[in-house]
VOPAGU-2260 file (C-alpha; in pm, 1 decimal, decimal comma):
REM VOPAGU-2260
SITE   aa  ch    i         X         Y         Z
SITE  UNK   A    0   11539,2   11096,4    4082,8
SITE  UNK   A    1   11605,4   11446,4    4210,8
SITE  UNK   A    2   11905,6   11647,7    4104,9
SITE  UNK   A    3   12090,3   11838,8    4378,5
SITE  UNK   A    4   11940,9   12166,4    4260,0
SITE  UNK   A    5   11591,5   12023,9    4266,1
SITE  UNK   A    6   11647,6   11874,5    4618,8
SITE  UNK   A    7   11765,4   12211,8    4750,3
SITE  UNK   A    8   11467,7   12386,7    4595,9
SITE  UNK   A    9   11223,0   12135,0    4739,6
SITE  UNK   A   10   11380,7   12150,8    5084,1
SITE  UNK   A   11   11362,1   12533,1    5075,8
SITE  UNK   A   12   10984,4   12501,6    4994,1
SITE  UNK   A   13   10934,3   12262,9    5288,2
SITE  UNK   A   14   11129,0   12496,3    5516,0
SITE  UNK   A   15   10922,8   12794,4    5405,1
SITE  UNK   A   16   10614,1   12608,1    5532,4
SITE  UNK   A   17   10768,9   12610,4    5880,0
SITE  UNK   A   18   10756,2   12991,5    5899,5
SITE  UNK   A   19   10381,4   13023,9    5842,6
SITE  UNK   A   20   10202,4   13142,5    6152,4
SITE  UNK   A   21   10001,5   12867,6    6315,1
SITE  UNK   A   22    9653,1   12880,5    6462,7
SITE  UNK   A   23    9624,5   12964,6    6836,6
SITE  UNK   A   24    9670,8   12655,9    7051,5
SITE  UNK   A   25    9358,5   12577,9    7252,4
SITE  UNK   A   26    9174,0   12263,8    7349,1
SITE  UNK   A   27    8987,0   12087,9    7202,9
SITE  UNK   A   28    9102,2   12095,9    6843,0
SITE  UNK   A   29    9094,3   11896,5    6519,3
SITE  UNK   A   30    9295,2   11905,0    6194,6
SITE  UNK   A   31    9210,6   11713,0    5871,5
SITE  UNK   A   32    9357,3   11669,4    5528,6
SITE  UNK   A   33    9207,2   11819,3    5213,6
SITE  UNK   A   34    8932,9   12076,3    5166,3
SITE  UNK   A   35    8659,3   11811,0    5224,5
SITE  UNK   A   36    8811,6   11796,7    5575,7
SITE  UNK   A   37    8607,4   12106,8    5670,2
SITE  UNK   A   38    8280,2   11913,8    5660,4
SITE  UNK   A   39    8442,3   11624,7    5841,5
SITE  UNK   A   40    8577,2   11868,0    6105,7
SITE  UNK   A   41    8221,1   11994,9    6163,9
SITE  UNK   A   42    8108,2   11650,7    6261,1
SITE  UNK   A   43    8412,7   11593,8    6482,5
SITE  UNK   A   44    8370,3   11938,7    6642,8
SITE  UNK   A   45    8016,0   11864,7    6747,8
SITE  UNK   A   46    8155,2   11583,4    6962,4
SITE  UNK   A   47    8448,0   11777,7    7096,2
SITE  UNK   A   48    8251,8   12096,6    7171,5
SITE  UNK   A   49    8007,6   11886,2    7375,7
SITE  UNK   A   50    8297,6   11758,8    7585,1
SITE  UNK   A   51    8326,2   11419,4    7406,4
SITE  UNK   A   52    8634,7   11205,8    7351,6
SITE  UNK   A   53    8875,5   11246,8    7066,5
SITE  UNK   A   54    8823,3   10887,4    6954,7
SITE  UNK   A   55    8448,4   10944,8    6909,6
SITE  UNK   A   56    8514,9   11272,5    6730,6
SITE  UNK   A   57    8756,6   11117,0    6485,4
SITE  UNK   A   58    8530,9   10829,0    6404,4
SITE  UNK   A   59    8228,5   11051,4    6345,4
SITE  UNK   A   60    8434,7   11299,2    6139,4
SITE  UNK   A   61    8591,4   11040,4    5917,3
SITE  UNK   A   62    8248,4   10869,9    5877,3
SITE  UNK   A   63    8121,9   11185,1    5720,7
SITE  UNK   A   64    8380,6   11158,4    5434,8
SITE  UNK   A   65    8334,4   10781,3    5408,6
SITE  UNK   A   66    7961,6   10808,9    5350,3
SITE  UNK   A   67    7975,9   11090,8    5100,6
SITE  UNK   A   68    7908,8   10934,6    4757,0
SITE  UNK   A   69    8047,8   11240,7    4587,1
SITE  UNK   A   70    8395,7   11178,9    4739,3
SITE  UNK   A   71    8570,2   10946,8    4491,5
SITE  UNK   A   72    8874,4   10882,6    4707,4
SITE  UNK   A   73    8719,1   10778,2    5040,3
SITE  UNK   A   74    8472,1   10504,5    5134,4
SITE  UNK   A   75    8135,5   10470,2    4956,0
SITE  UNK   A   76    8172,0   10615,5    4613,4
SITE  UNK   A   77    8550,2   10570,8    4602,9
SITE  UNK   A   78    8718,3   10480,3    4277,8
SITE  UNK   A   79    8768,3   10105,2    4231,3
SITE  UNK   A   80    9064,9    9881,2    4154,3
SITE  UNK   A   81    9157,6    9770,0    3802,4
SITE  UNK   A   82    8872,4    9520,7    3793,4
SITE  UNK   A   83    8605,4    9770,0    3910,0
SITE  UNK   A   84    8589,4    9660,2    4276,1
SITE  UNK   A   85    8606,1    9916,8    4554,3
SITE  UNK   A   86    8833,6    9828,2    4843,1
SITE  UNK   A   87    8901,7   10037,7    5147,3
SITE  UNK   A   88    9183,4   10084,1    5398,4
SITE  UNK   A   89    9143,7   10254,2    5738,4
SITE  UNK   A   90    9319,5   10296,6    6071,2
SITE  UNK   A   91    9218,3   10436,4    6412,8
SITE  UNK   A   92    9495,0   10519,6    6661,3
SITE  UNK   A   93    9371,9   10594,9    7016,9
SITE  UNK   A   94    9624,6   10769,4    7235,4
SITE  UNK   A   95    9541,9   10688,7    7607,7
SITE  UNK   A   96    9595,3   10308,0    7574,1
SITE  UNK   A   97    9828,9   10344,8    7265,5
SITE  UNK   A   98    9583,8   10111,8    7092,4
SITE  UNK   A   99    9529,8   10064,0    6715,1
SITE  UNK   A  100    9278,1    9897,8    6487,0
SITE  UNK   A  101    9306,4    9881,4    6110,3
SITE  UNK   A  102    9160,4    9720,5    5799,7
SITE  UNK   A  103    9321,8    9682,3    5458,2
SITE  UNK   A  104    9165,9    9602,0    5128,4
SITE  UNK   A  105    8824,6    9552,2    5283,2
SITE  UNK   A  106    8539,6    9500,7    5042,5
SITE  UNK   A  107    8159,9    9567,6    5044,2
SITE  UNK   A  108    8152,7    9736,7    5380,3
SITE  UNK   A  109    8061,7   10103,1    5458,9
SITE  UNK   A  110    8226,3   10311,5    5733,3
SITE  UNK   A  111    8566,0   10125,1    5735,7
SITE  UNK   A  112    8715,3   10336,0    6018,4
SITE  UNK   A  113    8425,7   10206,6    6241,8
SITE  UNK   A  114    8528,3    9851,5    6157,1
SITE  UNK   A  115    8884,2    9944,2    6240,7
SITE  UNK   A  116    8767,8   10056,5    6581,6
SITE  UNK   A  117    8596,7    9719,0    6635,0
SITE  UNK   A  118    8929,6    9547,5    6547,5
SITE  UNK   A  119    9090,7    9754,5    6821,7
SITE  UNK   A  120    8811,4    9701,4    7083,4
SITE  UNK   A  121    8696,0    9346,2    7010,9
SITE  UNK   A  122    9016,0    9159,0    6914,7
SITE  UNK   A  123    9376,3    9122,6    7025,7
SITE  UNK   A  124    9490,5    9205,3    6676,8
SITE  UNK   A  125    9583,6    9530,5    6492,1
SITE  UNK   A  126    9514,5    9469,4    6121,5
SITE  UNK   A  127    9262,3    9263,4    5929,0
SITE  UNK   A  128    9267,1    9251,6    5552,6
SITE  UNK   A  129    9056,9    9160,5    5244,0
SITE  UNK   A  130    8758,4    8932,9    5257,1
SITE  UNK   A  131    8848,7    8820,0    5603,3
SITE  UNK   A  132    8809,7    9180,7    5718,2
SITE  UNK   A  133    8474,5    9186,5    5547,6
SITE  UNK   A  134    8367,8    8866,8    5731,7
SITE  UNK   A  135    8475,4    9023,5    6062,9
SITE  UNK   A  136    8267,5    9331,8    5986,3
SITE  UNK   A  137    7962,0    9113,9    5919,5
SITE  UNK   A  138    8010,9    8939,4    6250,3
SITE  UNK   A  139    8020,2    9281,2    6412,2
SITE  UNK   A  140    7678,1    9363,3    6259,8
SITE  UNK   A  141    7755,0    9523,2    5926,4
SITE  UNK   A  142    7584,0    9418,6    5606,1
SITE  UNK   A  143    7763,2    9372,3    5277,0
SITE  UNK   A  144    7670,3    9642,9    5022,2
SITE  UNK   A  145    7782,2    9754,0    4676,6
SITE  UNK   A  146    8022,6   10043,1    4711,3
SITE  UNK   A  147    8065,1   10128,5    4343,0
SITE  UNK   A  148    7849,4   10427,2    4259,6
SITE  UNK   A  149    7738,5   10511,9    3900,8
SITE  UNK   A  150    7969,2   10816,0    3910,9
SITE  UNK   A  151    8274,3   10604,1    4001,1
SITE  UNK   A  152    8176,9   10330,3    3752,6
SITE  UNK   A  153    8174,6   10579,7    3467,2
SITE  UNK   A  154    8515,8   10716,7    3568,4
SITE  UNK   A  155    8647,8   10358,9    3583,3
SITE  UNK   A  156    8504,6   10273,9    3240,2
SITE  UNK   A  157    8668,6   10587,1    3098,4
SITE  UNK   A  158    8999,9   10477,2    3247,8
SITE  UNK   A  159    8959,9   10127,3    3095,4
SITE  UNK   A  160    8938,5   10294,2    2755,7
SITE  UNK   A  161    9244,3   10504,1    2815,1
SITE  UNK   A  162    9450,0   10351,5    3101,1
SITE  UNK   A  163    9760,5   10563,2    3024,4
SITE  UNK   A  164    9578,0   10882,8    3114,4
SITE  UNK   A  165    9762,8   11003,8    3426,3
SITE  UNK   A  166    9477,5   11245,0    3500,8
SITE  UNK   A  167    9286,6   10965,9    3664,2
SITE  UNK   A  168    9544,9   10920,1    3943,6
SITE  UNK   A  169    9432,1   11021,8    4291,6
SITE  UNK   A  170    9548,8   10984,2    4652,8
SITE  UNK   A  171    9300,9   11193,6    4848,2
SITE  UNK   A  172    9305,4   11011,4    5185,7
SITE  UNK   A  173    9113,4   11165,2    5474,1
SITE  UNK   A  174    9351,3   11193,7    5765,2
SITE  UNK   A  175    9223,2   11344,9    6091,6
SITE  UNK   A  176    9387,2   11419,5    6428,8
SITE  UNK   A  177    9186,2   11540,2    6723,6
SITE  UNK   A  178    9267,6   11632,9    7085,2
SITE  UNK   A  179    8983,6   11663,7    7335,9
SITE  UNK   A  180    8936,2   11879,7    7640,7
SITE  UNK   A  181    9132,0   11631,6    7857,3
SITE  UNK   A  182    9433,9   11646,3    7622,8
SITE  UNK   A  183    9376,6   11296,0    7490,5
SITE  UNK   A  184    9460,7   11240,8    7123,9
SITE  UNK   A  185    9326,0   11025,1    6843,0
SITE  UNK   A  186    9418,0   10997,1    6473,8
SITE  UNK   A  187    9241,9   10817,2    6193,2
SITE  UNK   A  188    9279,2   10778,7    5821,8
SITE  UNK   A  189    9054,6   10624,0    5556,7
SITE  UNK   A  190    9079,7   10578,0    5182,7
SITE  UNK   A  191    8958,9   10370,0    4886,1
SITE  UNK   A  192    9326,3   10381,0    4782,7
SITE  UNK   A  193    9495,8   10453,4    4457,2
SITE  UNK   A  194    9245,3   10456,5    4175,8
SITE  UNK   A  195    9253,8   10147,0    3951,7
SITE  UNK   A  196    9527,9    9981,8    4159,8
SITE  UNK   A  197    9612,5    9618,7    4097,8
SITE  UNK   A  198    9422,9    9357,9    4303,2
SITE  UNK   A  199    9551,3    9322,5    4652,8
SITE  UNK   A  200    9721,9    9658,7    4685,1
SITE  UNK   A  201    9715,4    9817,6    5028,3
SITE  UNK   A  202    9876,3   10159,6    5086,8
SITE  UNK   A  203   10018,8   10339,3    5385,7
SITE  UNK   A  204    9682,0   10422,9    5544,6
SITE  UNK   A  205    9635,3   10096,9    5732,2
SITE  UNK   A  206    9998,7   10084,6    5858,2
SITE  UNK   A  207   10064,0   10223,3    6210,3
SITE  UNK   A  208   10341,0   10485,3    6192,2
SITE  UNK   A  209   10283,6   10538,3    5819,9
SITE  UNK   A  210    9918,9   10643,3    5765,2
SITE  UNK   A  211    9881,7   10776,7    6119,6
SITE  UNK   A  212   10054,1   10778,8    6454,5
SITE  UNK   A  213    9979,2   10906,3    6800,2
SITE  UNK   A  214   10175,7   10933,7    7124,5
SITE  UNK   A  215    9938,1   11062,2    7387,2
SITE  UNK   A  216   10216,9   11250,1    7566,6
SITE  UNK   A  217   10323,9   11436,9    7252,4
SITE  UNK   A  218   10085,2   11463,7    6959,9
SITE  UNK   A  219    9943,0   11292,9    6652,1
SITE  UNK   A  220   10004,4   11297,8    6281,4
SITE  UNK   A  221    9810,8   11180,7    5973,5
SITE  UNK   A  222    9933,8   11140,6    5617,2
SITE  UNK   A  223    9803,8   11174,0    5263,2
SITE  UNK   A  224    9976,9   11140,9    4927,1
SITE  UNK   A  225   10164,6   10869,7    4735,8
SITE  UNK   A  226   10119,1   10591,0    4982,1
SITE  UNK   A  227   10332,1   10333,7    4798,2
SITE  UNK   A  228   10641,0   10553,2    4855,7
SITE  UNK   A  229   10532,9   10716,3    5182,8
SITE  UNK   A  230   10487,3   10379,4    5369,1
SITE  UNK   A  231   10855,2   10312,4    5321,1
SITE  UNK   A  232   10955,7   10589,3    5558,6
SITE  UNK   A  233   10723,6   10573,3    5866,3
SITE  UNK   A  234   10655,5   10947,8    5820,4
SITE  UNK   A  235   10379,5   10991,3    6077,8
SITE  UNK   A  236   10590,9   10818,0    6352,4
SITE  UNK   A  237   10893,6   11021,6    6261,2
SITE  UNK   A  238   10704,3   11347,9    6272,5
SITE  UNK   A  239   10571,0   11265,0    6622,5
SITE  UNK   A  240   10925,7   11185,0    6731,4
SITE  UNK   A  241   11045,8   11522,4    6602,8
SITE  UNK   A  242   10768,1   11685,0    6804,3
SITE  UNK   A  243   10886,2   11490,5    7110,7
SITE  UNK   A  244   11231,1   11637,6    7061,8
SITE  UNK   A  245   11086,7   11993,7    7065,5
SITE  UNK   A  246   11000,1   12068,6    6705,6
SITE  UNK   A  247   10673,9   12251,8    6629,6
SITE  UNK   A  248   10406,9   12043,4    6449,7
SITE  UNK   A  249   10479,9   12221,3    6121,1
SITE  UNK   A  250   10854,9   12183,9    6156,0
SITE  UNK   A  251   10814,4   11816,2    6252,4
SITE  UNK   A  252   10606,7   11743,5    5945,5
SITE  UNK   A  253   10853,9   11921,9    5716,1
SITE  UNK   A  254   11158,0   11743,9    5863,3
SITE  UNK   A  255   10991,6   11406,0    5824,8
SITE  UNK   A  256   10896,8   11467,8    5464,4
SITE  UNK   A  257   11251,4   11573,5    5384,4
SITE  UNK   A  258   11353,8   11214,7    5442,5
SITE  UNK   A  259   11173,2   11126,6    5119,0
SITE  UNK   A  260   11350,5   11399,9    4923,3
SITE  UNK   A  261   11688,8   11296,2    5063,2
SITE  UNK   A  262   11645,2   10956,4    4900,0
SITE  UNK   A  263   11575,1   11117,3    4561,3
SITE  UNK   A  264   11207,8   11051,1    4526,0
SITE  UNK   A  265   10978,7   11302,4    4352,9
SITE  UNK   A  266   10628,7   11251,4    4491,7
SITE  UNK   A  267   10338,7   11433,4    4636,9
SITE  UNK   A  268   10291,1   11397,5    5005,7
SITE  UNK   A  269   10143,4   11589,0    5295,0
SITE  UNK   A  270   10144,2   11551,2    5674,8
SITE  UNK   A  271    9909,6   11721,8    5924,9
SITE  UNK   A  272    9988,1   11731,6    6293,5
SITE  UNK   A  273    9832,6   11832,7    6624,5
SITE  UNK   A  274   10023,3   11860,1    6951,1
SITE  UNK   A  275    9884,3   11765,9    7294,1
SITE  UNK   A  276    9847,4   12140,1    7362,8
SITE  UNK   A  277    9633,2   12192,9    7048,6
SITE  UNK   A  278    9909,4   12337,3    6828,1
SITE  UNK   A  279    9841,1   12284,4    6455,3
SITE  UNK   A  280   10091,6   12206,2    6179,3
SITE  UNK   A  281   10117,8   12083,6    5823,5
SITE  UNK   A  282   10385,3   12049,7    5553,3
SITE  UNK   A  283   10405,1   11901,3    5203,8
SITE  UNK   A  284   10638,3   11804,7    4924,0
SITE  UNK   A  285   10537,0   11783,1    4555,2
SITE  UNK   A  286   10414,4   12011,5    4292,1
SITE  UNK   A  287   10070,7   12124,5    4404,2
SITE  UNK   A  288    9954,8   12291,2    4724,2
SITE  UNK   A  289    9764,6   12065,4    4966,1
SITE  UNK   A  290    9459,8   12196,8    5147,2
SITE  UNK   A  291    9394,7   12105,8    5503,4
SITE  UNK   A  292    9116,3   12204,8    5746,7
SITE  UNK   A  293    9161,1   12316,6    6105,6
SITE  UNK   A  294    8916,8   12386,8    6383,0
SITE  UNK   A  295    8918,5   12485,5    6746,8
SITE  UNK   A  296    8732,1   12735,0    6960,5
SITE  UNK   A  297    8849,7   13031,9    6751,2
SITE  UNK   A  298    8945,3   12898,0    6408,2
SITE  UNK   A  299    8740,3   12712,3    6145,6
SITE  UNK   A  300    8896,2   12733,2    5804,4
SITE  UNK   A  301    9078,5   12560,0    5518,2
SITE  UNK   A  302    9439,2   12650,0    5460,1
SITE  UNK   A  303    9698,9   12541,6    5198,4
SITE  UNK   A  304   10051,9   12439,3    5235,6
């Protein structure tokens, strides 16, 4: 638990993030968590620059990370659960109809955010989980495939030999928010989850308002970090509501994250946000800077908060 001094110091750090100059607000635009978000942004930007919709841009951008076998925290190549099985969580939140599709703990299926889109478009439901999500994906035309790469298998084996090594812990969700030329917003997140988690664990990614949230009149937010704690606070939803009340995207993220600190938790967490006007923002709590990637007609770079 945080001492009062630690809480004040952490809050000051979050507040400092508010003062960083933001990128110029133009449409279209996209923001993504982590440094690997730059490659994902490139895929999303190809859609946006051609006049495409934000939903197609987010799906294509997140797919880039999901299909990268070198990325051990997202999709194919992700680190497995305690028994060596890769499971994935994903959500797609489309602004104009305020519609959501999500999958949790899905197995043996590549491109989970695309399955989440099918949940949104082809069912009356919001969230499908586990083997039932896999069966749904197969009905939608996917084939079941092995997701555990040799690289991930070796890391898992090393963990099995030394499970108390905290250096294995990871939480590198890809979270993306895009706004297209028409001002329509979409957010998406995808992850293979906490490395070596117990069977059945699903984090914040698949939960609307936790992993991602969009209000097409206001903006969108995506989250990354310690999902087991973050999902208790509805951080993405709260950040959008702060934006609705007039806060900048960065200020909104910082104020939302401060709710974790106020309850005494010491965790790593980051939110990225994009307003309907194309204003960028990000904030974090924890002990290491979080990289995030931004792109619009004049900016294409990775920053740290």
